[in-house]
C-alpha positions as CSV (number, residue, x, y, z in Angstrom):
1,X,-1.0,109.0,-25.5
2,X,-2.2,105.3,-25.0
3,X,-2.9,106.2,-21.5
4,X,-4.6,109.2,-22.1
5,X,-6.8,107.3,-24.8
6,X,-7.4,104.9,-22.2
7,X,-8.7,107.3,-19.4
8,X,-11.2,109.2,-22.0
9,X,-12.4,105.9,-23.2
10,X,-13.2,104.6,-19.4
11,X,-14.8,107.8,-18.8
12,X,-17.0,107.7,-21.9
13,X,-18.0,104.2,-21.1
14,X,-18.8,105.0,-17.5
15,X,-20.8,108.3,-18.3
16,X,-22.3,108.1,-21.8
17,X,-24.8,105.2,-21.0
18,X,-26.6,107.7,-18.5
19,X,-27.8,109.6,-21.6
20,X,-27.1,107.6,-24.4
21,X,-28.1,104.1,-23.3
22,X,-30.9,103.4,-26.0
23,X,-28.3,103.7,-28.7
24,X,-26.4,100.7,-27.4
25,X,-30.0,98.4,-27.2
26,X,-29.6,95.8,-29.8
27,X,-33.2,96.0,-30.7
28,X,-35.9,98.1,-29.5
29,X,-39.4,99.0,-30.3
30,X,-42.1,102.3,-30.0
31,X,-45.4,102.7,-30.1
32,X,-46.0,106.1,-32.0
33,X,-49.7,106.2,-32.5
34,X,-52.6,105.1,-30.0
35,X,-56.3,105.5,-31.2
36,X,-58.9,104.2,-29.0
37,X,-62.7,104.3,-29.8
38,X,-64.9,103.3,-26.9
39,X,-68.7,103.0,-27.7
40,X,-71.2,103.1,-24.9
41,X,-74.4,101.4,-25.2
42,X,-77.7,102.0,-23.4
43,X,-77.3,98.6,-21.6
44,X,-74.4,99.7,-19.8
45,X,-71.6,97.8,-21.8
46,X,-68.8,99.3,-23.7
47,X,-67.5,98.1,-27.0
48,X,-63.6,99.2,-26.9
49,X,-61.3,99.2,-30.2
50,X,-57.6,99.8,-29.4
51,X,-55.4,100.4,-32.3
52,X,-51.5,100.7,-31.8
53,X,-49.0,101.0,-34.3
54,X,-45.6,99.7,-33.4
55,X,-42.1,100.4,-35.0
56,X,-39.9,97.5,-34.6
57,X,-36.1,97.8,-34.8
58,X,-35.0,94.4,-34.8
59,X,-36.5,91.0,-34.9
60,X,-39.9,90.6,-32.8
61,X,-42.4,87.7,-32.6
62,X,-45.0,88.5,-30.2
63,X,-46.6,91.3,-28.1
64,X,-48.7,91.2,-25.1
65,X,-51.5,93.3,-23.2
66,X,-53.0,93.0,-19.8
67,X,-56.4,94.8,-19.0
68,X,-57.3,95.2,-15.7
69,X,-60.9,94.2,-14.4
70,X,-60.6,94.9,-10.8
71,X,-61.3,98.6,-9.2
72,X,-57.7,99.8,-8.4
73,X,-59.7,102.1,-5.7
74,X,-63.5,101.1,-4.8
75,X,-63.6,104.2,-2.5
76,X,-62.9,106.4,-5.6
77,X,-65.4,104.6,-7.9
78,X,-68.3,103.8,-5.4
79,X,-68.7,100.3,-7.1
80,X,-67.7,96.7,-5.8
81,X,-68.2,94.8,-8.8
82,X,-65.2,93.9,-11.0
83,X,-65.3,94.9,-14.6
84,X,-66.5,92.1,-17.0
85,X,-64.3,91.8,-20.1
86,X,-65.4,89.5,-22.8
87,X,-65.4,89.0,-26.8
88,X,-61.5,89.6,-27.2
89,X,-60.2,89.6,-30.4
90,X,-57.0,90.7,-32.0
91,X,-56.3,91.8,-35.6
92,X,-53.5,93.2,-37.8
93,X,-54.1,96.2,-39.8
94,X,-52.4,96.7,-43.2
95,X,-53.1,98.1,-46.5
96,X,-56.8,99.0,-45.6
97,X,-57.2,95.3,-44.6
98,X,-58.0,93.6,-41.5
99,X,-56.5,90.4,-40.7
100,X,-57.8,88.8,-37.7
101,X,-55.9,86.3,-35.8
102,X,-56.9,83.1,-34.6
103,X,-57.4,82.3,-31.0
104,X,-55.5,79.3,-29.6
105,X,-57.2,77.0,-26.8
106,X,-55.9,76.5,-23.5
107,X,-53.9,73.6,-24.2
108,X,-52.0,75.1,-27.0
109,X,-51.1,78.4,-25.0
110,X,-47.8,76.8,-23.5
111,X,-46.5,75.3,-26.5
112,X,-47.3,78.4,-28.5
113,X,-44.9,80.5,-25.9
114,X,-42.2,78.3,-27.6
115,X,-43.1,78.0,-31.0
116,X,-44.6,81.4,-31.4
117,X,-46.8,80.7,-34.4
118,X,-47.8,83.8,-36.5
119,X,-51.2,84.9,-37.0
120,X,-52.5,83.3,-33.5
121,X,-53.3,84.6,-30.1
122,X,-54.6,83.6,-26.9
123,X,-56.5,84.8,-23.9
124,X,-55.5,83.8,-20.2
125,X,-57.9,84.8,-17.7
126,X,-56.0,85.8,-14.5
127,X,-57.4,87.0,-11.3
128,X,-56.9,90.7,-11.9
129,X,-58.0,90.6,-15.3
130,X,-57.4,88.9,-19.0
131,X,-53.8,88.6,-20.3
132,X,-53.7,88.8,-24.2
133,X,-50.7,87.5,-26.1
134,X,-50.4,87.5,-29.9
135,X,-47.7,86.3,-32.3
136,X,-46.4,87.6,-35.7
137,X,-43.0,88.3,-37.6
138,X,-41.6,91.7,-37.7
139,X,-38.3,92.8,-38.6
140,X,-37.2,96.5,-38.9
141,X,-40.7,97.3,-40.0
142,X,-44.1,98.9,-38.6
143,X,-47.2,96.8,-37.7
144,X,-50.4,98.1,-36.8
145,X,-52.5,96.1,-34.3
146,X,-56.3,96.1,-33.5
147,X,-57.0,94.8,-30.0
148,X,-61.2,94.6,-29.4
149,X,-63.3,93.6,-26.4
150,X,-66.5,94.2,-24.7
151,X,-67.0,95.7,-21.2
152,X,-70.3,94.1,-20.3
153,X,-70.7,96.3,-17.1
154,X,-68.6,99.3,-18.1
155,X,-71.3,101.6,-16.7
156,X,-71.6,102.6,-12.9
157,X,-75.1,103.6,-12.0
158,X,-74.8,105.8,-8.8
159,X,-77.7,107.4,-6.5
160,X,-78.4,110.4,-8.8
161,X,-75.8,109.9,-11.7
162,X,-74.4,107.4,-14.2
163,X,-70.7,107.3,-14.7
164,X,-68.1,105.9,-16.9
165,X,-64.6,105.6,-15.2
166,X,-62.0,103.7,-17.2
167,X,-58.2,103.8,-17.8
168,X,-57.4,104.2,-21.5
169,X,-54.0,103.4,-20.9
170,X,-52.5,101.9,-17.8
171,X,-49.0,102.4,-16.0
172,X,-47.7,98.9,-16.7
173,X,-46.5,99.5,-20.2
174,X,-42.7,98.8,-21.1
175,X,-42.4,101.9,-23.3
176,X,-43.8,105.3,-23.7
177,X,-47.0,105.7,-25.6
178,X,-46.9,108.5,-28.2
179,X,-50.1,110.5,-29.6
180,X,-52.8,109.0,-27.7
181,X,-56.1,109.7,-29.1
182,X,-59.3,108.2,-27.3
183,X,-62.9,109.0,-28.2
184,X,-66.1,108.1,-26.1
185,X,-69.0,107.6,-28.2
186,X,-72.1,108.2,-26.0
187,X,-75.7,106.8,-26.4
188,X,-78.3,109.0,-28.1
189,X,-80.5,111.4,-26.6
190,X,-78.3,112.8,-23.9
191,X,-78.6,116.6,-22.9
192,X,-75.0,117.7,-23.7
193,X,-75.1,120.5,-21.0
194,X,-75.7,117.8,-18.6
195,X,-72.3,116.0,-19.4
196,X,-69.1,116.4,-17.3
197,X,-65.8,114.8,-18.0
198,X,-62.5,114.9,-16.4
199,X,-59.1,113.4,-17.4
200,X,-56.6,111.9,-14.8
201,X,-52.8,110.8,-15.0
202,X,-50.7,111.9,-17.8
203,X,-50.7,115.4,-19.1
204,X,-53.3,115.6,-21.7
205,X,-56.9,117.2,-22.5
206,X,-60.5,116.3,-22.5
207,X,-63.0,117.7,-24.9
208,X,-66.8,117.4,-24.9
209,X,-67.3,117.7,-28.4
210,X,-71.2,117.4,-28.5
211,X,-73.7,115.3,-26.8
212,X,-72.5,112.0,-28.4
213,X,-68.7,112.3,-28.3
214,X,-66.3,113.1,-25.5
215,X,-62.6,113.4,-26.8
216,X,-59.3,112.8,-24.9
217,X,-55.8,113.1,-26.0
218,X,-52.2,113.0,-24.5
219,X,-48.9,113.7,-26.3
220,X,-47.3,110.7,-24.5
221,X,-48.0,108.3,-21.6
222,X,-44.8,107.3,-20.0
223,X,-44.1,103.9,-18.1
224,X,-45.5,104.3,-14.5
225,X,-48.2,106.8,-15.5
226,X,-51.6,105.9,-16.7
227,X,-54.1,108.0,-18.5
228,X,-57.7,107.7,-17.4
229,X,-61.4,109.1,-18.2
230,X,-64.1,109.8,-15.9
231,X,-67.4,110.8,-17.5
232,X,-70.8,111.8,-15.7
233,X,-73.8,111.4,-17.4
234,X,-77.7,112.1,-16.4
235,X,-78.9,109.4,-14.1
236,X,-80.8,106.7,-16.3
237,X,-78.6,107.0,-19.1
238,X,-78.0,103.2,-18.8
239,X,-80.4,100.5,-18.0
240,X,-77.4,97.9,-16.9
241,X,-74.1,98.1,-15.7
242,X,-72.8,97.9,-11.9
243,X,-74.6,99.7,-8.9
244,X,-72.5,102.5,-7.3
245,X,-72.7,104.2,-3.9
246,X,-71.8,107.8,-4.9
247,X,-73.7,110.8,-5.8
248,X,-73.1,113.5,-8.0
249,X,-71.9,115.9,-5.2
250,X,-69.3,113.0,-3.8
251,X,-68.1,112.8,-7.3
252,X,-67.7,116.8,-7.8
253,X,-66.0,116.8,-4.5
254,X,-63.5,114.2,-5.5
255,X,-62.7,115.8,-8.6
256,X,-62.4,119.4,-6.9
257,X,-60.0,117.8,-4.4
258,X,-58.0,116.1,-7.5
259,X,-58.0,119.4,-9.1
260,X,-56.7,121.4,-6.0
261,X,-54.2,118.6,-5.2
262,X,-52.8,118.7,-9.2
263,X,-52.6,122.6,-8.8
264,X,-50.3,122.2,-5.5
265,X,-48.1,119.6,-7.2
266,X,-47.8,121.5,-10.6
267,X,-46.9,124.6,-8.6
268,X,-44.3,122.5,-6.2
269,X,-43.1,120.9,-9.4
270,X,-42.6,123.9,-11.4
271,X,-40.7,125.4,-8.5
272,X,-38.5,122.2,-8.4
273,X,-38.0,122.4,-12.0
274,X,-37.0,125.8,-12.3
275,X,-34.6,125.2,-9.3
276,X,-33.1,122.4,-11.3
277,X,-33.0,124.7,-14.2
278,X,-31.0,127.0,-12.2
279,X,-28.8,124.2,-11.0
280,X,-28.1,122.8,-14.5
281,X,-27.4,126.4,-15.9
282,X,-24.8,127.1,-13.0
283,X,-23.3,123.6,-13.8
284,X,-22.9,124.4,-17.3
285,X,-21.5,128.2,-16.4
286,X,-19.1,126.4,-14.0
287,X,-17.7,123.9,-16.5
288,X,-17.1,126.4,-19.2
289,X,-15.3,129.1,-16.9
290,X,-13.2,126.3,-15.3
291,X,-12.4,124.9,-18.5
292,X,-11.4,128.2,-19.7
293,X,-9.4,128.6,-16.6
294,X,-7.3,125.3,-17.1
295,X,-6.6,126.3,-20.6
296,X,-5.4,129.5,-19.4
297,X,-3.6,127.6,-16.6
298,X,-1.8,125.3,-19.0
299,X,-0.5,128.1,-21.3
300,X,0.9,129.7,-18.2
301,X,2.4,126.9,-16.2
302,X,2.4,123.8,-18.6
303,X,2.9,124.8,-21.9
304,X,6.9,124.9,-23.0
305,X,8.7,127.8,-24.5
306,X,10.1,127.8,-27.9
307,X,13.1,125.3,-28.0
308,X,16.5,126.9,-28.5
309,X,18.8,126.1,-31.5
310,X,21.9,124.3,-30.8
311,X,23.9,125.3,-33.7
312,X,23.3,126.4,-37.3
313,X,23.5,122.7,-38.6
314,X,21.2,121.5,-36.1
315,X,23.2,118.5,-35.3
316,X,25.6,117.0,-32.9
317,X,28.0,113.9,-33.6
318,X,27.9,112.7,-29.7
319,X,25.2,112.4,-27.3
320,X,24.9,115.7,-25.3
321,X,25.0,114.1,-22.0
322,X,25.1,110.7,-20.3
323,X,21.6,110.8,-18.4
324,X,19.5,107.8,-18.7
325,X,17.5,107.0,-21.7
326,X,14.5,106.9,-19.8
327,X,15.1,110.5,-18.8
328,X,15.6,111.3,-22.5
329,X,12.2,109.8,-23.5
330,X,10.5,111.8,-20.9
331,X,12.3,115.2,-22.0
332,X,11.6,114.8,-25.6
333,X,8.1,113.7,-25.2
334,X,7.4,116.2,-22.3
335,X,5.2,113.6,-20.4
336,X,6.0,111.1,-17.6
337,X,4.9,108.1,-19.7
338,X,7.6,105.7,-21.1
339,X,7.8,103.3,-24.0
340,X,9.4,99.8,-24.1
341,X,12.2,101.6,-26.0
342,X,13.2,103.0,-22.5
343,X,13.4,99.5,-21.2
344,X,15.5,98.1,-24.0
345,X,17.9,101.2,-24.0
346,X,18.3,101.1,-20.4
347,X,19.2,97.2,-20.3
348,X,21.6,98.1,-23.1
349,X,23.1,100.9,-20.8
350,X,23.6,98.2,-18.1
351,X,25.6,96.4,-20.9
352,X,27.6,99.4,-21.5
353,X,28.4,100.0,-17.8
354,X,29.4,96.3,-17.7
355,X,26.9,95.2,-15.4
356,X,25.8,92.4,-18.1
357,X,27.7,91.5,-21.3
358,X,25.7,89.6,-24.0
359,X,26.5,86.0,-24.6
360,X,25.6,83.5,-27.3
361,X,25.4,79.9,-27.2
362,X,28.1,77.8,-28.4
363,X,26.2,76.0,-31.1
364,X,23.3,77.0,-33.3
365,X,19.8,75.6,-31.8
366,X,16.8,74.6,-33.3
367,X,14.8,71.9,-35.0
368,X,14.3,73.2,-38.6
369,X,15.6,76.8,-38.3
370,X,19.0,76.8,-36.5
371,X,20.0,80.1,-34.6
372,X,22.3,81.2,-32.0
373,X,20.7,81.7,-28.7
374,X,21.6,85.0,-27.0
375,X,21.5,85.6,-23.3
376,X,22.6,88.4,-20.8
377,X,25.5,87.3,-18.7
378,X,25.9,88.6,-15.2
379,X,29.2,90.1,-14.6
380,X,30.6,90.5,-11.0
381,X,30.2,94.0,-9.6
382,X,33.5,96.0,-10.5
383,X,34.7,98.3,-7.8
384,X,33.7,101.8,-8.4
385,X,30.6,100.7,-10.4
386,X,27.7,103.0,-9.6
387,X,24.2,102.8,-11.2
388,X,21.4,105.4,-11.4
389,X,18.4,104.6,-9.7
390,X,16.7,103.8,-13.0
391,X,19.5,101.5,-14.0
392,X,19.3,99.6,-10.6
393,X,15.3,99.1,-10.7
394,X,15.9,97.6,-13.9
395,X,18.7,95.3,-12.7
396,X,16.7,94.4,-9.6
397,X,13.9,93.0,-11.9
398,X,16.6,91.2,-14.1
399,X,18.4,89.6,-11.2
400,X,16.0,89.2,-8.6
401,X,12.5,88.7,-10.0
402,X,13.4,87.2,-13.4
403,X,16.3,85.4,-12.0
404,X,19.3,83.9,-13.6
405,X,20.3,80.3,-14.1
406,X,23.9,78.3,-14.6
407,X,25.0,77.3,-18.0
408,X,28.1,76.0,-19.6
409,X,29.2,79.1,-22.1
410,X,32.6,79.0,-23.9
411,X,33.9,76.4,-21.6
412,X,33.0,77.7,-18.4
413,X,29.8,78.0,-16.0
414,X,28.1,81.2,-16.1
415,X,25.3,83.0,-14.6
416,X,22.9,83.8,-17.6
417,X,19.6,85.5,-18.2
418,X,17.8,84.1,-21.3
419,X,15.7,86.8,-23.3
420,X,12.9,84.1,-23.5
421,X,13.1,83.8,-19.9
422,X,12.5,87.7,-19.9
423,X,9.8,87.6,-22.1
424,X,8.1,84.7,-20.5
425,X,8.1,86.7,-17.1
426,X,6.5,89.7,-18.9
427,X,3.7,87.5,-20.2
428,X,3.1,85.8,-17.1
429,X,3.3,88.5,-14.4
430,X,1.2,91.5,-15.9
431,X,0.3,93.1,-12.7
432,X,4.0,93.0,-11.4
433,X,5.2,94.6,-14.9
434,X,2.5,97.3,-14.3
435,X,3.9,98.0,-11.1
436,X,7.5,97.8,-12.5
437,X,6.5,100.3,-15.1
438,X,5.0,102.8,-12.8
439,X,8.2,102.8,-10.6
440,X,10.4,103.1,-13.7
441,X,8.4,106.2,-14.9
442,X,8.4,107.7,-11.2
443,X,12.3,107.2,-10.8
444,X,13.0,108.7,-14.3
445,X,10.6,111.7,-13.3
446,X,12.2,112.3,-10.1
447,X,15.7,112.3,-11.8
448,X,14.5,114.9,-14.4
449,X,13.1,117.0,-11.6
450,X,16.0,116.5,-9.4
451,X,18.4,117.6,-12.1
452,X,16.5,120.9,-13.2
453,X,15.0,119.4,-16.5
454,X,11.4,119.6,-15.2
455,X,9.7,122.8,-13.7
456,X,8.9,121.7,-10.0
457,X,5.9,124.1,-9.7
458,X,4.1,122.6,-12.9
459,X,4.8,119.5,-11.8
460,X,3.3,120.0,-8.3
461,X,0.2,121.6,-10.1
462,X,-0.3,118.8,-12.6
463,X,0.1,115.9,-10.1
464,X,-2.9,117.3,-8.0
465,X,-5.9,115.4,-9.4
466,X,-8.7,117.4,-7.6
467,X,-9.6,119.3,-10.6
468,X,-10.8,116.1,-12.1
469,X,-13.9,116.3,-9.6
470,X,-15.5,118.9,-11.5
471,X,-16.6,116.7,-14.5
472,X,-17.3,113.6,-11.9
473,X,-19.5,116.0,-9.7
474,X,-21.3,117.4,-13.1
475,X,-22.5,113.9,-13.6
476,X,-23.4,113.3,-9.9
477,X,-25.4,116.7,-10.4
478,X,-26.9,115.5,-13.7
479,X,-28.0,112.0,-12.0
480,X,-29.6,113.6,-9.0
481,X,-31.5,116.1,-11.5
482,X,-32.7,113.1,-13.7
483,X,-34.1,111.4,-10.4
484,X,-35.9,114.5,-9.4
485,X,-37.2,115.1,-12.6
486,X,-38.7,111.6,-12.9
487,X,-40.7,112.3,-9.5
488,X,-41.8,115.9,-10.5
489,X,-44.8,116.3,-12.1
490,X,-44.9,116.4,-16.0
491,X,-47.0,119.4,-16.3
492,X,-44.1,121.7,-16.4
493,X,-43.3,123.6,-19.6
494,X,-39.6,123.7,-18.8
495,X,-39.0,120.0,-18.6
496,X,-38.2,119.5,-22.4
497,X,-35.8,122.7,-22.2
498,X,-34.3,121.1,-19.2
499,X,-33.7,118.0,-20.7
500,X,-31.7,119.9,-23.7
501,X,-29.7,121.8,-21.3
502,X,-28.8,118.6,-19.4
503,X,-27.6,116.9,-22.7
504,X,-25.6,120.3,-23.1
505,X,-24.1,119.7,-19.8
506,X,-23.2,116.3,-20.4
507,X,-21.4,117.2,-23.7
508,X,-19.7,120.0,-22.0
509,X,-18.5,118.1,-19.1
510,X,-17.0,115.5,-21.7
511,X,-14.9,118.4,-23.1
512,X,-13.9,119.5,-19.8
513,X,-12.5,116.0,-18.9
514,X,-10.8,115.7,-22.3
515,X,-9.1,119.3,-21.7
516,X,-8.1,118.1,-18.0
517,X,-6.8,114.5,-19.6
518,X,-4.8,116.3,-22.2
519,X,-3.3,119.4,-20.1
520,X,-2.6,116.7,-17.5
521,X,-0.7,114.4,-19.9
522,X,1.4,117.4,-21.0
523,X,1.7,119.1,-17.9
524,X,5.2,118.4,-17.1
525,X,6.6,121.8,-18.2
526,X,10.4,121.6,-19.1
527,X,12.9,124.3,-17.8
528,X,15.0,126.5,-20.0
529,X,17.7,123.8,-19.0
530,X,15.4,120.8,-20.1
531,X,14.5,122.7,-23.3
532,X,18.3,123.2,-24.1
533,X,18.8,119.5,-23.4
534,X,15.9,118.4,-25.6
535,X,17.2,120.6,-28.6
536,X,20.7,118.9,-28.2
537,X,19.1,115.3,-28.1
538,X,17.1,116.3,-31.2
539,X,20.2,117.6,-32.9
540,X,21.9,114.2,-32.2
541,X,19.0,112.2,-33.2
542,X,19.2,114.2,-36.6
543,X,22.9,113.3,-37.0
544,X,22.2,109.8,-36.0
545,X,19.3,109.3,-38.6
546,X,21.5,111.0,-41.1
547,X,24.6,109.2,-40.4
548,X,22.9,105.8,-40.4
549,X,22.3,106.7,-44.0
550,X,25.2,108.5,-45.6
551,X,28.0,106.7,-43.1
552,X,29.9,109.8,-43.7
553,X,32.9,108.7,-41.2
554,X,34.1,105.8,-39.3
555,X,33.8,105.3,-35.7
556,X,36.9,104.5,-33.9
557,X,36.0,105.0,-30.3
558,X,34.2,102.0,-28.8
559,X,32.7,104.5,-26.1
560,X,31.2,106.4,-28.7
561,X,29.8,103.3,-30.8
562,X,28.4,102.1,-27.3
563,X,26.6,105.1,-26.7
564,X,25.2,105.1,-30.3
565,X,23.9,101.5,-29.8
566,X,22.1,102.7,-26.3
567,X,20.7,105.9,-27.5
568,X,20.1,105.0,-31.2
569,X,17.9,102.2,-29.8
570,X,16.1,104.7,-27.6
571,X,15.8,107.2,-30.5
572,X,14.3,104.8,-32.8
573,X,17.1,104.1,-35.2
574,X,16.5,100.5,-36.5
575,X,18.5,97.6,-35.3
576,X,19.7,96.9,-38.6
577,X,21.1,100.5,-39.1
578,X,22.9,100.2,-35.9
579,X,24.5,97.1,-36.9
580,X,25.7,98.5,-39.9
581,X,27.4,101.6,-38.4
582,X,30.8,102.0,-39.9
583,X,33.4,101.1,-37.3
584,X,37.3,101.1,-37.1
585,X,38.3,99.7,-34.1
586,X,41.9,98.7,-33.0
587,X,42.4,95.2,-32.2
588,X,41.8,95.3,-28.5
589,X,38.6,97.2,-28.8
590,X,37.3,95.1,-31.6
591,X,38.0,91.9,-29.7
592,X,36.2,93.9,-26.6
593,X,33.1,94.8,-28.6
594,X,33.1,91.2,-30.3
595,X,33.1,89.4,-26.7
596,X,30.9,91.8,-24.9
597,X,28.3,93.0,-27.1
598,X,27.7,89.9,-29.4
599,X,29.1,86.8,-27.5
600,X,31.8,85.7,-30.1
601,X,35.5,85.9,-30.2
602,X,35.3,87.0,-34.0
603,X,36.7,90.3,-34.6
604,X,35.9,90.8,-38.1
605,X,34.1,94.0,-38.9
606,X,31.5,92.2,-41.3
607,X,30.9,89.3,-38.3
608,X,30.5,91.9,-35.8
609,X,27.9,93.7,-37.8
610,X,26.1,90.3,-38.3
611,X,26.3,89.5,-34.8
612,X,25.0,92.9,-33.6
613,X,22.2,92.5,-36.2
614,X,21.2,89.4,-34.6
615,X,21.4,90.7,-31.2
616,X,19.2,93.7,-32.4
617,X,16.7,91.5,-33.8
618,X,16.5,89.5,-30.4
619,X,15.9,92.8,-28.5
620,X,13.2,94.0,-31.1
621,X,11.4,90.7,-30.2
622,X,12.0,91.5,-26.3
623,X,10.8,95.3,-26.9
624,X,7.2,93.8,-28.4
625,X,6.8,91.3,-25.7
626,X,7.5,94.2,-23.2
627,X,4.8,96.3,-25.1
628,X,2.3,93.4,-24.8
629,X,2.8,93.3,-20.8
630,X,2.2,97.0,-20.3
631,X,-1.6,98.2,-19.7
632,X,-4.5,97.1,-17.8
633,X,-6.5,94.3,-18.2
634,X,-70.7,120.5,-21.2
635,X,-70.6,120.1,-25.2
636,X,-68.0,122.5,-26.4
637,X,-66.1,122.6,-23.3
638,X,-62.4,121.3,-22.5
639,X,-60.0,121.1,-20.0
640,X,-56.7,119.3,-18.7
641,X,-55.7,116.4,-16.8
642,X,-55.6,116.1,-12.9
643,X,-53.2,114.1,-11.0
644,X,-55.8,112.2,-9.2
645,X,-58.1,109.3,-10.2
646,X,-56.7,105.8,-10.5
647,X,-60.0,104.2,-9.4
648,X,-61.2,102.9,-12.6
649,X,-61.0,99.5,-14.4
650,X,-58.9,98.9,-17.6
651,X,-55.3,100.2,-17.5
652,X,-52.8,97.6,-17.3
653,X,-50.0,97.6,-19.4
654,X,-48.1,95.5,-22.4
655,X,-44.9,95.0,-24.3
656,X,-43.3,93.2,-27.0
657,X,-40.4,90.8,-27.8
């Protein structure tokens, strides 16, 4: 299950940021309301008051805003003169009071960027317009700021028309601006029927409320988009301002072209979004159908049948077979994965097969706490000794990779492998151990398949990982859809619905991936032979667990006792319980057990139990080290926005930090 958990976590780590990245940001802010009032004067100037409400999540100390003074496109506006912006002030609004900040001189601007003194601001006049930065203290709260300034030559006097062309919100903001409301207050004495107005850029509306008020609103202006106003007034409305070259007809032609272009783009965008909607819906259906088919497939080819009963008591006194411990663990868990218990039990099986014996130092060692040290003692290959592929794999690791050394033990030179050396090898060679573990599992699975314990067809089905392409390709589709949505017009009414469907698709694909991960993890179906083997091993485990408590009969066979040690370790019986198994050996068997399994010549039952307990403690420590080594590292009229424009002054962008 640990590997399954890692796979699911990895998939979530890679995929979720595409849709849930904002949740992981340490701090963030939003601009929830924008209200702009622009007061046009007969001399062609314009007094602007911009009120923005910031909602801060985290600690913030400054905000900034850029106002463009250059014409983005003089051919559209018909004016060459830049906009002249003066009298910039920053105030904070709270509790119906206005607290205006103090302006810093040029020589104090750079130090302020470091100290960030609250209640101060500065203005830096750059080539393309003023840059305003102000300082405050905000922590998980809302603040409302008023930025005011005067555009001394806001009006453009054309050949037969007067015009105001101004970006209320520029395209360079860091975040979306929500609920944008803009009011242009016109000079007195204008014929309301002679007023014409257009909105450009973001989705919004313009309304000529009266002969003295033109109202603009947009639900949101996202980064990369602008929101722009263009208002035509009768010639002679303004006595000052910049001189323009366009006539009324030139401007009408421009706006008609903008409108026609917007209609074409909206039609194209709507078709694209409808197509994207169809793709997302199809992707949802594919994931649902595919997930259901995988569940049905698992119940048909991956899920085990009911285990048979071994006998009425449900216990067996002896291990039902001599298959490798690693095979037993795979069979009982129904998966390829193996735990460190299989490693330790296989090591003990090598001791049982007399490939190794367990040796003990002649004397206790240690500085404060003295203990015997235990070793694996290499025994010469006996004639006729045949190790399984699983045992041979571990034998190679111990004798070739870990390696032995020669020491004096009980009066003779012997080749030994210390348990400390094994633990150190696992810690210092994690990549090698991962490959060993992978091969260890594969060899055990190969044996189980060859011996008919696992179903060959089920194995073939669940080792083909192509089904995982479905959730992966789903996320590729979602990524492409999101990119195309970013390029499409925002005027389509389907966009919010599409966002919701994409969220649903992402969630369903995670379910699909989880179902695949679970079914593939448990996809090794056991045959009837395998199920009977599992039932027998469970019956033996039940007996072993009960026996370690009741000790109802003495063990007089060293062969059975060795099997209890090997398979008891695998089945989770504690080392203390195994060490205290009641034995009644004759003298020769007792001597063999003491020398071969405990590295001692003492043949007393209590001494043997004590020695086995110490060996079990060492093996428990080894199991922990192995576990650590596994795993990876007109007035009254209104209209909508067109997609043209981009030629007026103002705009720019801003942010906070």
